[in-house]
N, CA, C and O atoms as a GROMACS GRO file, in nm:
protein
  608
    1THR      N    1  -3.102  -4.877   0.023
    1THR     CA    2  -2.995  -4.783   0.041
    1THR      C    3  -3.011  -4.704   0.171
    1THR      O    4  -2.913  -4.650   0.222
    2ALA      N    5  -3.130  -4.695   0.223
    2ALA     CA    6  -3.155  -4.620   0.346
    2ALA      C    7  -3.080  -4.683   0.463
    2ALA      O    8  -3.037  -4.612   0.554
    3ALA      N    9  -3.065  -4.812   0.462
    3ALA     CA   10  -2.995  -4.880   0.571
    3ALA      C   11  -2.846  -4.854   0.564
    3ALA      O   12  -2.778  -4.861   0.667
    4LEU      N   13  -2.793  -4.823   0.447
    4LEU     CA   14  -2.650  -4.799   0.431
    4LEU      C   15  -2.611  -4.660   0.479
    4LEU      O   16  -2.498  -4.641   0.525
    5SER      N   17  -2.699  -4.562   0.469
    5SER     CA   18  -2.665  -4.424   0.504
    5SER      C   19  -2.725  -4.387   0.640
    5SER      O   20  -2.847  -4.392   0.656
    6PRO      N   21  -2.642  -4.349   0.737
    6PRO     CA   22  -2.696  -4.312   0.868
    6PRO      C   23  -2.769  -4.177   0.865
    6PRO      O   24  -2.843  -4.145   0.958
    7PHE      N   25  -2.748  -4.096   0.759
    7PHE     CA   26  -2.808  -3.963   0.751
    7PHE      C   27  -2.938  -3.963   0.670
    7PHE      O   28  -3.002  -3.859   0.656
    8ALA      N   29  -2.977  -4.077   0.618
    8ALA     CA   30  -3.093  -4.085   0.530
    8ALA      C   31  -3.220  -4.038   0.599
    8ALA      O   32  -3.305  -3.976   0.534
    9ALA      N   33  -3.237  -4.064   0.726
    9ALA     CA   34  -3.360  -4.029   0.798
    9ALA      C   35  -3.372  -3.878   0.821
    9ALA      O   36  -3.483  -3.826   0.831
   10THR      N   37  -3.259  -3.806   0.828
   10THR     CA   38  -3.264  -3.662   0.858
   10THR      C   39  -3.265  -3.576   0.734
   10THR      O   40  -3.278  -3.454   0.746
   11ARG      N   41  -3.253  -3.633   0.615
   11ARG     CA   42  -3.254  -3.554   0.492
   11ARG      C   43  -3.391  -3.495   0.467
   11ARG      O   44  -3.493  -3.560   0.491
   12ARG      N   45  -3.393  -3.372   0.419
   12ARG     CA   46  -3.519  -3.306   0.386
   12ARG      C   47  -3.549  -3.327   0.239
   12ARG      O   48  -3.460  -3.336   0.155
   13ILE      N   49  -3.674  -3.333   0.212
   13ILE     CA   50  -3.717  -3.347   0.073
   13ILE      C   51  -3.742  -3.207   0.017
   13ILE      O   52  -3.798  -3.123   0.088
   14GLY      N   53  -3.703  -3.182  -0.106
   14GLY     CA   54  -3.728  -3.054  -0.170
   14GLY      C   55  -3.602  -2.968  -0.174
   14GLY      O   56  -3.491  -3.016  -0.149
   15HIS      N   57  -3.621  -2.843  -0.204
   15HIS     CA   58  -3.511  -2.750  -0.219
   15HIS      C   59  -3.447  -2.722  -0.083
   15HIS      O   60  -3.519  -2.711   0.016
   16PRO      N   61  -3.309  -2.710  -0.076
   16PRO     CA   62  -3.245  -2.691   0.055
   16PRO      C   63  -3.283  -2.561   0.126
   16PRO      O   64  -3.274  -2.554   0.248
   17TYR      N   65  -3.325  -2.457   0.053
   17TYR     CA   66  -3.360  -2.330   0.116
   17TYR      C   67  -3.510  -2.319   0.146
   17TYR      O   68  -3.556  -2.219   0.201
   18GLN      N   69  -3.585  -2.421   0.109
   18GLN     CA   70  -3.730  -2.416   0.120
   18GLN      C   71  -3.778  -2.406   0.265
   18GLN      O   72  -3.876  -2.337   0.293
   19ASN      N   73  -3.710  -2.473   0.356
   19ASN     CA   74  -3.756  -2.479   0.495
   19ASN      C   75  -3.691  -2.376   0.587
   19ASN      O   76  -3.707  -2.384   0.709
   20ARG      N   77  -3.619  -2.281   0.531
   20ARG     CA   78  -3.554  -2.178   0.614
   20ARG      C   79  -3.656  -2.076   0.662
   20ARG      O   80  -3.763  -2.059   0.604
   21THR      N   81  -3.618  -2.009   0.772
   21THR     CA   82  -3.702  -1.900   0.820
   21THR      C   83  -3.686  -1.782   0.726
   21THR      O   84  -3.579  -1.766   0.667
   22PRO      N   85  -3.788  -1.699   0.709
   22PRO     CA   86  -3.774  -1.586   0.616
   22PRO      C   87  -3.666  -1.489   0.666
   22PRO      O   88  -3.650  -1.471   0.786
   23PRO      N   89  -3.593  -1.426   0.573
   23PRO     CA   90  -3.484  -1.336   0.614
   23PRO      C   91  -3.540  -1.212   0.685
   23PRO      O   92  -3.650  -1.166   0.656
   24LYS      N   93  -3.462  -1.159   0.779
   24LYS     CA   94  -3.501  -1.039   0.852
   24LYS      C   95  -3.485  -0.919   0.760
   24LYS      O   96  -3.394  -0.914   0.677
   25ARG      N   97  -3.572  -0.824   0.774
   25ARG     CA   98  -3.565  -0.702   0.694
   25ARG      C   99  -3.448  -0.617   0.742
   25ARG      O  100  -3.432  -0.596   0.863
   26LYS      N  101  -3.366  -0.567   0.647
   26LYS     CA  102  -3.257  -0.478   0.683
   26LYS      C  103  -3.312  -0.341   0.719
   26LYS      O  104  -3.409  -0.295   0.660
   27LYS      N  105  -3.249  -0.278   0.816
   27LYS     CA  106  -3.289  -0.142   0.850
   27LYS      C  107  -3.247  -0.050   0.736
   27LYS      O  108  -3.142  -0.071   0.674
   28PRO      N  109  -3.327   0.052   0.708
   28PRO     CA  110  -3.285   0.146   0.604
   28PRO      C  111  -3.162   0.225   0.650
   28PRO      O  112  -3.139   0.242   0.770
   29ARG      N  113  -3.086   0.271   0.555
   29ARG     CA  114  -2.965   0.346   0.586
   29ARG      C  115  -3.001   0.473   0.663
   29ARG      O  116  -3.090   0.548   0.623
   30THR      N  117  -2.931   0.496   0.772
   30THR     CA  118  -2.957   0.613   0.854
   30THR      C  119  -2.887   0.734   0.794
   30THR      O  120  -2.768   0.730   0.761
   31SER      N  121  -2.962   0.841   0.781
   31SER     CA  122  -2.904   0.967   0.732
   31SER      C  123  -2.882   1.059   0.851
   31SER      O  124  -2.974   1.084   0.930
   32PHE      N  125  -2.762   1.110   0.862
   32PHE     CA  126  -2.730   1.204   0.970
   32PHE      C  127  -2.732   1.345   0.915
   32PHE      O  128  -2.705   1.368   0.797
   33SER      N  129  -2.764   1.440   1.002
   33SER     CA  130  -2.764   1.579   0.959
   33SER      C  131  -2.620   1.629   0.947
   33SER      O  132  -2.526   1.567   0.999
   34ARG      N  133  -2.604   1.741   0.878
   34ARG     CA  134  -2.471   1.800   0.863
   34ARG      C  135  -2.412   1.837   0.999
   34ARG      O  136  -2.292   1.823   1.021
   35VAL      N  137  -2.496   1.884   1.088
   35VAL     CA  138  -2.450   1.922   1.222
   35VAL      C  139  -2.399   1.799   1.297
   35VAL      O  140  -2.294   1.803   1.360
   36GLN      N  141  -2.474   1.691   1.289
   36GLN     CA  142  -2.432   1.567   1.355
   36GLN      C  143  -2.299   1.518   1.299
   36GLN      O  144  -2.207   1.485   1.375
   37ILE      N  145  -2.287   1.515   1.168
   37ILE     CA  146  -2.164   1.467   1.104
   37ILE      C  147  -2.047   1.558   1.141
   37ILE      O  148  -1.937   1.511   1.170
   38CYS      N  149  -2.072   1.688   1.140
   38CYS     CA  150  -1.966   1.784   1.175
   38CYS      C  151  -1.917   1.761   1.317
   38CYS      O  152  -1.796   1.760   1.342
   39GLU      N  153  -2.009   1.742   1.410
   39GLU     CA  154  -1.972   1.718   1.550
   39GLU      C  155  -1.901   1.583   1.566
   39GLU      O  156  -1.804   1.572   1.641
   40LEU      N  157  -1.948   1.481   1.496
   40LEU     CA  158  -1.883   1.350   1.502
   40LEU      C  159  -1.741   1.358   1.446
   40LEU      O  160  -1.649   1.303   1.505
   41GLU      N  161  -1.724   1.428   1.334
   41GLU     CA  162  -1.591   1.444   1.274
   41GLU      C  163  -1.497   1.520   1.366
   41GLU      O  164  -1.381   1.483   1.382
   42LYS      N  165  -1.548   1.628   1.429
   42LYS     CA  166  -1.464   1.706   1.522
   42LYS      C  167  -1.417   1.618   1.637
   42LYS      O  168  -1.301   1.622   1.677
   43ARG      N  169  -1.510   1.540   1.690
   43ARG     CA  170  -1.476   1.453   1.802
   43ARG      C  171  -1.378   1.344   1.759
   43ARG      O  172  -1.284   1.310   1.831
   44PHE      N  173  -1.400   1.289   1.638
   44PHE     CA  174  -1.311   1.185   1.587
   44PHE      C  175  -1.170   1.239   1.565
   44PHE      O  176  -1.072   1.170   1.590
   45HIS      N  177  -1.161   1.364   1.520
   45HIS     CA  178  -1.031   1.426   1.497
   45HIS      C  179  -0.952   1.434   1.628
   45HIS      O  180  -0.830   1.416   1.629
   46ARG      N  181  -1.022   1.460   1.738
   46ARG     CA  182  -0.956   1.468   1.869
   46ARG      C  183  -0.935   1.332   1.932
   46ARG      O  184  -0.836   1.311   2.003
   47GLN      N  185  -1.027   1.240   1.907
   47GLN     CA  186  -1.030   1.114   1.982
   47GLN      C  187  -1.084   1.003   1.892
   47GLN      O  188  -1.200   1.009   1.849
   48LYS      N  189  -1.001   0.903   1.863
   48LYS     CA  190  -1.041   0.795   1.772
   48LYS      C  191  -1.131   0.691   1.839
   48LYS      O  192  -1.210   0.625   1.771
   49TYR      N  193  -1.120   0.676   1.969
   49TYR     CA  194  -1.199   0.579   2.044
   49TYR      C  195  -1.271   0.650   2.158
   49TYR      O  196  -1.216   0.738   2.223
   50LEU      N  197  -1.396   0.608   2.181
   50LEU     CA  198  -1.474   0.666   2.290
   50LEU      C  199  -1.505   0.559   2.394
   50LEU      O  200  -1.535   0.444   2.360
   51ALA      N  201  -1.498   0.597   2.520
   51ALA     CA  202  -1.543   0.509   2.628
   51ALA      C  203  -1.696   0.508   2.623
   51ALA      O  204  -1.757   0.597   2.564
   52SER      N  205  -1.757   0.407   2.684
   52SER     CA  206  -1.903   0.395   2.676
   52SER      C  207  -1.974   0.517   2.733
   52SER      O  208  -2.076   0.559   2.678
   53ALA      N  209  -1.923   0.576   2.841
   53ALA     CA  210  -1.986   0.695   2.899
   53ALA      C  211  -1.974   0.814   2.804
   53ALA      O  212  -2.068   0.892   2.788
   54GLU      N  213  -1.857   0.828   2.741
   54GLU     CA  214  -1.837   0.937   2.644
   54GLU      C  215  -1.929   0.918   2.523
   54GLU      O  216  -1.988   1.014   2.472
   55ARG      N  217  -1.940   0.795   2.479
   55ARG     CA  218  -2.026   0.764   2.364
   55ARG      C  219  -2.172   0.795   2.396
   55ARG      O  220  -2.243   0.853   2.314
   56ALA      N  221  -2.216   0.757   2.514
   56ALA     CA  222  -2.354   0.782   2.555
   56ALA      C  223  -2.382   0.932   2.564
   56ALA      O  224  -2.487   0.979   2.521
   57ALA      N  225  -2.287   1.008   2.618
   57ALA     CA  226  -2.305   1.153   2.630
   57ALA      C  227  -2.310   1.218   2.492
   57ALA      O  228  -2.391   1.307   2.468
   58LEU      N  229  -2.222   1.174   2.401
   58LEU     CA  230  -2.221   1.229   2.266
   58LEU      C  231  -2.350   1.195   2.194
   58LEU      O  232  -2.407   1.279   2.124
   59ALA      N  233  -2.396   1.071   2.208
   59ALA     CA  234  -2.521   1.028   2.145
   59ALA      C  235  -2.638   1.113   2.194
   59ALA      O  236  -2.722   1.155   2.115
   60LYS      N  237  -2.642   1.137   2.324
   60LYS     CA  238  -2.750   1.217   2.382
   60LYS      C  239  -2.744   1.361   2.329
   60LYS      O  240  -2.847   1.419   2.295
   61ALA      N  241  -2.624   1.418   2.324
   61ALA     CA  242  -2.608   1.555   2.278
   61ALA      C  243  -2.647   1.570   2.131
   61ALA      O  244  -2.698   1.675   2.091
   62LEU      N  245  -2.623   1.467   2.050
   62LEU     CA  246  -2.653   1.473   1.907
   62LEU      C  247  -2.789   1.413   1.871
   62LEU      O  248  -2.825   1.406   1.754
   63LYS      N  249  -2.864   1.369   1.975
   63LYS     CA  250  -2.995   1.306   1.953
   63LYS      C  251  -2.982   1.183   1.862
   63LYS      O  252  -3.059   1.164   1.767
   64MET      N  253  -2.882   1.101   1.895
   64MET     CA  254  -2.859   0.976   1.823
   64MET      C  255  -2.862   0.864   1.925
   64MET      O  256  -2.857   0.889   2.046
   65THR      N  257  -2.870   0.740   1.877
   65THR     CA  258  -2.861   0.628   1.970
   65THR      C  259  -2.714   0.596   1.995
   65THR      O  260  -2.626   0.634   1.918
   66ASP      N  261  -2.690   0.526   2.104
   66ASP     CA  262  -2.555   0.483   2.139
   66ASP      C  263  -2.499   0.394   2.027
   66ASP      O  264  -2.382   0.406   1.990
   67ALA      N  265  -2.582   0.306   1.974
   67ALA     CA  266  -2.540   0.214   1.867
   67ALA      C  267  -2.503   0.292   1.740
   67ALA      O  268  -2.408   0.254   1.670
   68GLN      N  269  -2.576   0.399   1.710
   68GLN     CA  270  -2.543   0.478   1.591
   68GLN      C  271  -2.406   0.544   1.605
   68GLN      O  272  -2.328   0.544   1.510
   69VAL      N  273  -2.377   0.598   1.722
   69VAL     CA  274  -2.247   0.662   1.744
   69VAL      C  275  -2.136   0.557   1.738
   69VAL      O  276  -2.031   0.579   1.678
   70LYS      N  277  -2.162   0.443   1.801
   70LYS     CA  278  -2.062   0.335   1.802
   70LYS      C  279  -2.032   0.290   1.659
   70LYS      O  280  -1.916   0.276   1.621
   71THR      N  281  -2.136   0.266   1.580
   71THR     CA  282  -2.120   0.222   1.442
   71THR      C  283  -2.051   0.329   1.358
   71THR      O  284  -1.963   0.299   1.277
   72TRP      N  285  -2.090   0.455   1.378
   72TRP     CA  286  -2.028   0.564   1.302
   72TRP      C  287  -1.878   0.568   1.330
   72TRP      O  288  -1.799   0.582   1.236
   73PHE      N  289  -1.838   0.557   1.457
   73PHE     CA  290  -1.695   0.560   1.491
   73PHE      C  291  -1.622   0.439   1.434
   73PHE      O  292  -1.509   0.452   1.388
   74GLN      N  293  -1.684   0.321   1.437
   74GLN     CA  294  -1.619   0.202   1.379
   74GLN      C  295  -1.595   0.223   1.230
   74GLN      O  296  -1.487   0.196   1.179
   75ASN      N  297  -1.698   0.271   1.160
   75ASN     CA  298  -1.685   0.294   1.016
   75ASN      C  299  -1.583   0.404   0.986
   75ASN      O  300  -1.507   0.394   0.889
   76ARG      N  301  -1.582   0.506   1.069
   76ARG     CA  302  -1.488   0.618   1.047
   76ARG      C  303  -1.344   0.574   1.070
   76ARG      O  304  -1.254   0.618   0.999
   77ARG      N  305  -1.322   0.488   1.170
   77ARG     CA  306  -1.186   0.436   1.194
   77ARG      C  307  -1.140   0.351   1.076
   77ARG      O  308  -1.023   0.358   1.036
   78THR      N  309  -1.230   0.272   1.018
   78THR     CA  310  -1.196   0.191   0.901
   78THR      C  311  -1.156   0.281   0.785
   78THR      O  312  -1.057   0.255   0.717
   79LYS      N  313  -1.233   0.386   0.762
   79LYS     CA  314  -1.202   0.482   0.655
   79LYS      C  315  -1.069   0.550   0.682
   79LYS      O  316  -0.988   0.569   0.590
   80TRP      N  317  -1.045   0.588   0.806
   80TRP     CA  318  -0.921   0.655   0.846
   80TRP      C  319  -0.800   0.564   0.822
   80TRP      O  320  -0.698   0.609   0.771
   81ARG      N  321  -0.812   0.438   0.860
   81ARG     CA  322  -0.700   0.343   0.838
   81ARG      C  323  -0.670   0.327   0.690
   81ARG      O  324  -0.554   0.324   0.649
   82ARG      N  325  -0.776   0.316   0.609
   82ARG     CA  326  -0.757   0.302   0.464
   82ARG      C  327  -0.689   0.426   0.406
   82ARG      O  328  -0.598   0.416   0.325
   83GLN      N  329  -0.734   0.544   0.449
   83GLN     CA  330  -0.676   0.668   0.398
   83GLN      C  331  -0.530   0.682   0.438
   83GLN      O  332  -0.447   0.721   0.356
   84THR      N  333  -0.499   0.650   0.563
   84THR     CA  334  -0.360   0.664   0.607
   84THR      C  335  -0.270   0.562   0.536
   84THR      O  336  -0.155   0.591   0.506
   85ALA      N  337  -0.323   0.443   0.509
   85ALA     CA  338  -0.245   0.342   0.436
   85ALA      C  339  -0.218   0.391   0.293
   85ALA      O  340  -0.108   0.374   0.241
   86GLU      N  341  -0.320   0.451   0.230
   86GLU     CA  342  -0.302   0.505   0.095
   86GLU      C  343  -0.201   0.620   0.094
   86GLU      O  344  -0.119   0.630   0.002
   87GLU      N  345  -0.207   0.706   0.195
   87GLU     CA  346  -0.112   0.817   0.204
   87GLU      C  347   0.030   0.766   0.222
   87GLU      O  348   0.123   0.816   0.159
   88ARG      N  349   0.047   0.666   0.309
   88ARG     CA  350   0.181   0.608   0.331
   88ARG      C  351   0.234   0.545   0.203
   88ARG      O  352   0.353   0.557   0.173
   89GLU      N  353   0.147   0.479   0.128
   89GLU     CA  354   0.190   0.416   0.003
   89GLU      C  355   0.230   0.523  -0.099
   89GLU      O  356   0.330   0.506  -0.169
   90ALA      N  357   0.154   0.631  -0.107
   90ALA     CA  358   0.188   0.740  -0.199
   90ALA      C  359   0.322   0.803  -0.160
   90ALA      O  360   0.404   0.833  -0.247
   91GLU      N  361   0.344   0.822  -0.029
   91GLU     CA  362   0.472   0.878   0.017
   91GLU      C  363   0.587   0.784  -0.015
   91GLU      O  364   0.695   0.828  -0.054
   92ARG      N  365   0.564   0.652   0.002
   92ARG     CA  366   0.668   0.553  -0.027
   92ARG      C  367   0.704   0.556  -0.176
   92ARG      O  368   0.821   0.550  -0.212
   93GLN      N  369   0.602   0.564  -0.261
   93GLN     CA  370   0.627   0.569  -0.405
   93GLN      C  371   0.700   0.698  -0.444
   93GLN      O  372   0.789   0.696  -0.530
   94GLN      N  373   0.663   0.809  -0.381
   94GLN     CA  374   0.731   0.936  -0.410
   94GLN      C  375   0.877   0.929  -0.366
   94GLN      O  376   0.965   0.978  -0.436
   95ALA      N  377   0.903   0.870  -0.249
   95ALA     CA  378   1.040   0.855  -0.201
   95ALA      C  379   1.121   0.765  -0.295
   95ALA      O  380   1.239   0.791  -0.320
   96ASN      N  381   1.059   0.660  -0.346
   96ASN     CA  382   1.127   0.570  -0.441
   96ASN      C  383   1.161   0.643  -0.570
   96ASN      O  384   1.270   0.625  -0.625
   97ARG      N  385   1.067   0.726  -0.619
   97ARG     CA  386   1.094   0.802  -0.741
   97ARG      C  387   1.209   0.900  -0.719
   97ARG      O  388   1.295   0.916  -0.806
   98LEU      N  389   1.211   0.967  -0.603
   98LEU     CA  390   1.317   1.061  -0.571
   98LEU      C  391   1.452   0.989  -0.562
   98LEU      O  392   1.552   1.038  -0.615
   99MET      N  393   1.454   0.874  -0.496
   99MET     CA  394   1.577   0.797  -0.482
   99MET      C  395   1.629   0.753  -0.619
   99MET      O  396   1.749   0.761  -0.645
  100LEU      N  397   1.540   0.707  -0.705
  100LEU     CA  398   1.580   0.666  -0.839
  100LEU      C  399   1.637   0.784  -0.917
  100LEU      O  400   1.738   0.770  -0.986
  101HIS      N  401   1.573   0.899  -0.906
  101HIS     CA  402   1.621   1.020  -0.974
  101HIS      C  403   1.760   1.059  -0.924
  101HIS      O  404   1.849   1.090  -1.003
  102LEU      N  405   1.779   1.056  -0.790
  102LEU     CA  406   1.910   1.090  -0.734
  102LEU      C  407   2.018   0.991  -0.777
  102LEU      O  408   2.132   1.030  -0.803
  103GLN      N  409   1.982   0.863  -0.784
  103GLN     CA  410   2.077   0.762  -0.830
  103GLN      C  411   2.117   0.786  -0.976
  103GLN      O  412   2.234   0.775  -1.012
  104GLN      N  413   2.017   0.820  -1.058
  104GLN     CA  414   2.046   0.847  -1.199
  104GLN      C  415   2.136   0.971  -1.212
  104GLN      O  416   2.229   0.971  -1.293
  105GLU      N  417   2.107   1.074  -1.134
  105GLU     CA  418   2.191   1.195  -1.136
  105GLU      C  419   2.334   1.163  -1.096
  105GLU      O  420   2.429   1.206  -1.161
  106ALA      N  421   2.349   1.085  -0.988
  106ALA     CA  422   2.482   1.049  -0.940
  106ALA      C  423   2.556   0.968  -1.045
  106ALA      O  424   2.676   0.986  -1.066
  107PHE      N  425   2.485   0.877  -1.113
  107PHE     CA  426   2.548   0.796  -1.215
  107PHE      C  427   2.593   0.883  -1.333
  107PHE      O  428   2.703   0.865  -1.385
  108GLN      N  429   2.508   0.977  -1.374
  108GLN     CA  430   2.545   1.067  -1.484
  108GLN      C  431   2.666   1.152  -1.447
  108GLN      O  432   2.754   1.173  -1.530
  109LYS      N  433   2.671   1.200  -1.323
  109LYS     CA  434   2.787   1.278  -1.277
  109LYS      C  435   2.913   1.193  -1.276
  109LYS      O  436   3.021   1.240  -1.312
  110SER      N  437   2.898   1.066  -1.236
  110SER     CA  438   3.015   0.979  -1.232
  110SER      C  439   3.069   0.953  -1.372
  110SER      O  440   3.190   0.934  -1.390
  111LEU      N  441   2.979   0.952  -1.471
  111LEU     CA  442   3.025   0.932  -1.608
  111LEU      C  443   3.099   1.055  -1.659
  111LEU      O  444   3.195   1.043  -1.736
  112ALA      N  445   3.055   1.173  -1.616
  112ALA     CA  446   3.115   1.298  -1.665
  112ALA      C  447   3.249   1.327  -1.599
  112ALA      O  448   3.334   1.395  -1.658
  113GLN      N  449   3.270   1.276  -1.478
  113GLN     CA  450   3.395   1.306  -1.407
  113GLN      C  451   3.504   1.206  -1.446
  113GLN      O  452   3.478   1.087  -1.459
  114PRO      N  453   3.626   1.257  -1.465
  114PRO     CA  454   3.735   1.164  -1.496
  114PRO      C  455   3.768   1.080  -1.372
  114PRO      O  456   3.751   1.125  -1.258
  115LEU      N  457   3.814   0.960  -1.397
  115LEU     CA  458   3.850   0.872  -1.286
  115LEU      C  459   3.979   0.921  -1.221
  115LEU      O  460   4.070   0.966  -1.290
  116PRO      N  461   3.987   0.913  -1.089
  116PRO     CA  462   4.113   0.953  -1.023
  116PRO      C  463   4.225   0.857  -1.064
  116PRO      O  464   4.204   0.736  -1.079
  117GLN      N  465   4.341   0.913  -1.081
  117GLN     CA  466   4.455   0.831  -1.124
  117GLN      C  467   4.506   0.747  -1.008
  117GLN      O  468   4.535   0.798  -0.900
  118ASP      N  469   4.516   0.618  -1.033
  118ASP     CA  470   4.571   0.526  -0.934
  118ASP      C  471   4.723   0.527  -0.951
  118ASP      O  472   4.771   0.504  -1.062
  119PRO      N  473   4.801   0.553  -0.844
  119PRO     CA  474   4.948   0.560  -0.859
  119PRO      C  475   5.008   0.432  -0.916
  119PRO      O  476   5.107   0.438  -0.990
  120LEU      N  477   4.950   0.318  -0.883
  120LEU     CA  478   5.002   0.191  -0.934
  120LEU      C  479   4.985   0.184  -1.087
  120LEU      O  480   5.072   0.135  -1.159
  121CYS      N  481   4.868   0.234  -1.134
  121CYS     CA  482   4.838   0.227  -1.277
  121CYS      C  483   4.924   0.325  -1.358
  121CYS      O  484   4.952   0.299  -1.475
  122MET      N  485   4.966   0.434  -1.299
  122MET     CA  486   5.042   0.535  -1.373
  122MET      C  487   5.177   0.480  -1.420
  122MET      O  488   5.229   0.524  -1.522
  123HIS      N  489   5.233   0.384  -1.347
  123HIS     CA  490   5.365   0.330  -1.381
  123HIS      C  491   5.357   0.202  -1.463
  123HIS      O  492   5.461   0.149  -1.503
  124ASN      N  493   5.238   0.152  -1.487
  124ASN     CA  494   5.223   0.029  -1.564
  124ASN      C  495   5.129   0.060  -1.682
  124ASN      O  496   5.011   0.089  -1.660
  125SER      N  497   5.179   0.056  -1.804
  125SER     CA  498   5.101   0.099  -1.921
  125SER      C  499   4.976   0.013  -1.943
  125SER      O  500   4.874   0.066  -1.985
  126SER      N  501   4.980  -0.116  -1.915
  126SER     CA  502   4.862  -0.202  -1.934
  126SER      C  503   4.753  -0.166  -1.835
  126SER      O  504   4.636  -0.157  -1.871
  127LEU      N  505   4.792  -0.147  -1.707
  127LEU     CA  506   4.694  -0.110  -1.605
  127LEU      C  507   4.639   0.030  -1.630
  127LEU      O  508   4.522   0.056  -1.604
  128TYR      N  509   4.724   0.121  -1.682
  128TYR     CA  510   4.681   0.256  -1.712
  128TYR      C  511   4.573   0.254  -1.821
  128TYR      O  512   4.474   0.327  -1.812
  129ALA      N  513   4.591   0.171  -1.922
  129ALA     CA  514   4.493   0.160  -2.030
  129ALA      C  515   4.361   0.102  -1.977
  129ALA      O  516   4.254   0.148  -2.016
  130LEU      N  517   4.370   0.002  -1.891
  130LEU     CA  518   4.250  -0.058  -1.834
  130LEU      C  519   4.174   0.040  -1.745
  130LEU      O  520   4.051   0.042  -1.742
  131GLN      N  521   4.250   0.122  -1.671
  131GLN     CA  522   4.185   0.216  -1.580
  131GLN      C  523   4.102   0.319  -1.656
  131GLN      O  524   3.996   0.360  -1.608
  132ASN      N  525   4.148   0.361  -1.771
  132ASN     CA  526   4.079   0.464  -1.847
  132ASN      C  527   3.973   0.408  -1.942
  132ASN      O  528   3.906   0.484  -2.012
  133LEU      N  529   3.957   0.277  -1.945
  133LEU     CA  530   3.856   0.215  -2.030
  133LEU      C  531   3.719   0.233  -1.966
  133LEU      O  532   3.698   0.195  -1.852
  134GLN      N  533   3.626   0.292  -2.040
  134GLN     CA  534   3.489   0.310  -1.993
  134GLN      C  535   3.394   0.248  -2.094
  134GLN      O  536   3.350   0.316  -2.187
  135PRO      N  537   3.362   0.121  -2.080
  135PRO     CA  538   3.279   0.053  -2.180
  135PRO      C  539   3.138   0.109  -2.191
  135PRO      O  540   3.071   0.087  -2.292
  136TRP      N  541   3.092   0.183  -2.088
  136TRP     CA  542   2.955   0.237  -2.093
  136TRP      C  543   2.948   0.370  -2.168
  136TRP      O  544   2.840   0.417  -2.202
  137ALA      N  545   3.063   0.432  -2.193
  137ALA     CA  546   3.064   0.561  -2.263
  137ALA      C  547   3.025   0.539  -2.409
  137ALA      O  548   3.059   0.436  -2.468
  138GLU      N  549   2.952   0.637  -2.468
  138GLU     CA  550   2.901   0.623  -2.604
  138GLU      C  551   3.010   0.623  -2.709
  138GLU      O  552   2.998   0.553  -2.810
  139ASP      N  553   3.117   0.699  -2.690
  139ASP     CA  554   3.220   0.710  -2.793
  139ASP      C  555   3.310   0.587  -2.800
  139ASP      O  556   3.387   0.574  -2.894
  140ASN      N  557   3.303   0.498  -2.704
  140ASN     CA  558   3.382   0.374  -2.706
  140ASN      C  559   3.294   0.261  -2.756
  140ASN      O  560   3.213   0.209  -2.680
  141LYS      N  561   3.306   0.223  -2.880
  141LYS     CA  562   3.229   0.114  -2.937
  141LYS      C  563   3.315  -0.012  -2.928
  141LYS      O  564   3.426  -0.017  -2.981
  142VAL      N  565   3.263  -0.113  -2.860
  142VAL     CA  566   3.338  -0.238  -2.845
  142VAL      C  567   3.300  -0.330  -2.959
  142VAL      O  568   3.182  -0.357  -2.982
  143THR      N  569   3.399  -0.377  -3.028
  143THR     CA  570   3.374  -0.474  -3.135
  143THR      C  571   3.451  -0.600  -3.103
  143THR      O  572   3.554  -0.596  -3.036
  144SER      N  573   3.402  -0.710  -3.152
  144SER     CA  574   3.469  -0.837  -3.128
  144SER      C  575   3.514  -0.895  -3.261
  144SER      O  576   3.433  -0.917  -3.351
  145VAL      N  577   3.642  -0.919  -3.270
  145VAL     CA  578   3.697  -0.976  -3.391
  145VAL      C  579   3.762  -1.109  -3.352
  145VAL      O  580   3.859  -1.112  -3.275
  146SER      N  581   3.709  -1.216  -3.405
  146SER     CA  582   3.758  -1.352  -3.379
  146SER      C  583   3.775  -1.378  -3.228
  146SER      O  584   3.877  -1.431  -3.183
  147GLY      N  585   3.673  -1.338  -3.150
  147GLY     CA  586   3.675  -1.368  -3.007
  147GLY      C  587   3.756  -1.274  -2.923
  147GLY      O  588   3.756  -1.287  -2.800
  148VAL      N  589   3.828  -1.177  -2.982
  148VAL     CA  590   3.910  -1.082  -2.906
  148VAL      C  591   3.840  -0.946  -2.912
  148VAL      O  592   3.816  -0.894  -3.021
  149ALA      N  593   3.808  -0.889  -2.799
  149ALA     CA  594   3.740  -0.760  -2.796
  149ALA      C  595   3.842  -0.648  -2.808
  149ALA      O  596   3.950  -0.653  -2.749
  150SER      N  597   3.806  -0.548  -2.885
  150SER     CA  598   3.892  -0.431  -2.897
  150SER      C  599   3.808  -0.306  -2.899
  150SER      O  600   3.694  -0.308  -2.945
  151VAL      N  601   3.861  -0.195  -2.849
  151VAL     CA  602   3.791  -0.067  -2.846
  151VAL      C  603   3.827   0.009  -2.971
  151VAL      O  604   3.945   0.026  -3.002
  152VAL      N  605   3.726   0.057  -3.044
  152VAL     CA  606   3.747   0.128  -3.168
  152VAL      C  607   3.733   0.278  -3.144
  152VAL      O  608   3.747   0.357  -3.237
   0.00000   0.00000   0.00000
């Protein structure tokens, strides 16, 4: 079977992860002081992105590395985007609830107000009866007798 498979010579014997290099140790999570976080937040509030010179100056002033400031700003922008997306979604849902409420109010008002009289309907008794028919009103119960609907 070795002659049939061109990859047979390069296959490793044993477990596939056995011959890997050992994993690199992760750096422990960096803890920033309250003063550092406060200064980073103030700067972020004014400016979402920093140029490399600005980042280096801020890192030096806060006794942090350039990479720490860069990573902090990247993470903070991600958090900011998520928060603003959540706020926009909450505002959209609130606007939808308000619109639905206003539509319901308008519909209730339309039910309470009498329909304007159409001049054409006033002179034709059949059209006049149809114009004043409100099948959605509670006091008009529609019943069907042998396929013909009538208002009771």
